[in-house]
C-alpha positions, 0 to 999 in steps of 0.5 A: 155501424156499432150499437149505441152505448148506454150511460151507466146511470141510464135510468136516473138520466131518463127520469131527469129528462121525463121531469123536464116535461119538454118532450114533444112540446111546440118550438120555443124561440129561446132555443131556436135563437141558440141553434141559429147562433150556432149555425152561423157562428161556426159556419155549418148548415145544421145545428140541433138541440137533441134530447135522447129519449128511450128509443129516439133522439128528439130535436127540441130545436133544429136548423137545417134539418127537417125531421123532428126526431130520428131513432136512437141507434142512429144518433151520434148524440147517443154517444155524446151523452156517455161522456162529460166532454165535447164529442168531435167526429172530423170525418164520420165516413172514416170512423168505424162507429159511424161509417155505415150509419144511414145518416152518413151514407144517406141524407143528411150525409153527415161528415162532421159532427161536434156535440156537447152534453146538456148536463143538469146540476145533478150530473145527468146528460139529457142530450146534446147541442150539436153542429153538423156539416156535410164536409169534413172539418176540424173544431178549432179551440175557439169554436169548442169554447163557443159551443160549450158556452151556447150549451150552458145557455141551453141548460140555463133555459131548460132549468128556468123553464122547468122551475117556472112550470113546477108548483114550487110548494108541491113540485107538481106541474102548474096549470099551464104545462098540465094543460099542454101535456093534456092536449098531447094526451088528447091527441094520442088518445084520438089517434089510438082510440083509447079512453082518457079520463080527467079527475079534479080534487078540490080542497073544500073551504081552503080559503076559509082554512088559511084565513083562520089558521094562516098561510104556513098551515095552508102550505102544509096542507097542500104539500100533504095532499100532493104527497098523498095524491102521488102515493095513490096514483104512482106513475100511472097518471099525470098530476098537476096543481091546477088552482090554489085548492085544485089538483088534476089527475089525467089517466089514459085508458080509463073510462067514465065508469072506471074513473068514478070508482077510482075517484071515490077510492082516491078521494077517500084515501085523501080525506083527512080525519082532522088536520092538527092545528095547535093540538086540535083536529079540524076536518078538511073536506075533499070533493072530486069531479070527473070527466072522460074525453068524448067526441064533442070535445075539440081538445083538452080545454073542453075536457078540463071545462067539464071536469071543472063543472063536474067538481063545482057540482060535487062541491054542492051535492056530491061527486058527479061525473060529466 
């Protein structure tokens, strides 16, 4: 079995995949309908929506296959994403690239494979829609077009989902995807025993600011705050805009005491000496609430609730841990 190829744009491609915020999410019926259709209409037992991650292929949707992921070095789809064309393997047992692959010699005993790259508008192949059979066969012309059409539906759903999950103003995650990602981080922290801390930053008096100066000035302020927050934390944290005037930062590996110092550092860096409106500077106050994962938290909702309580208290009397 030959080593899998790496796309020339792998760094950018992986960043585009990460930007979908979809890896390790729960099953989605919109995607499941497509894999069921692919399986039924092409008459194959296995159909997959495979996203090719750093060291694995993870199945966003699957029919006829139990595992949710396999190593990237075994993935037929790792080859498919290196081209923009449909990849067809009529008989994997006779193909030098795959004849020694454990997925061919063992379960699920792949013989036929056909995959279409899932390409973003920017030209990055995130993964594939593929169909698999345990018997050698060919892919007819009409089947090729059908598979391409279904793959187009997958990319449309991915784009629609991503747009709904991101704040159109700041580009940060909205409340729902932030909570979903937060729950996954809680589960990882429970398994690893690592610390996990949530910081909430609030723009004090934001509603009054918008009432006084108008929505366009409020939008500019939110965009500036998001940009400054991203500069402060880089890629080391999960960021989101979770309410009209609140931004959230989730930091794995950070305990409460360290978080308090970091929160004050970021709060001070985010603080604006004045927001220029019609030639005059107007102060904008920022408060922060901090909460670290503890044994009493049943999940991310509890952690978030304590951070919100800390932010409320901070807005009254200064930054307070929870």
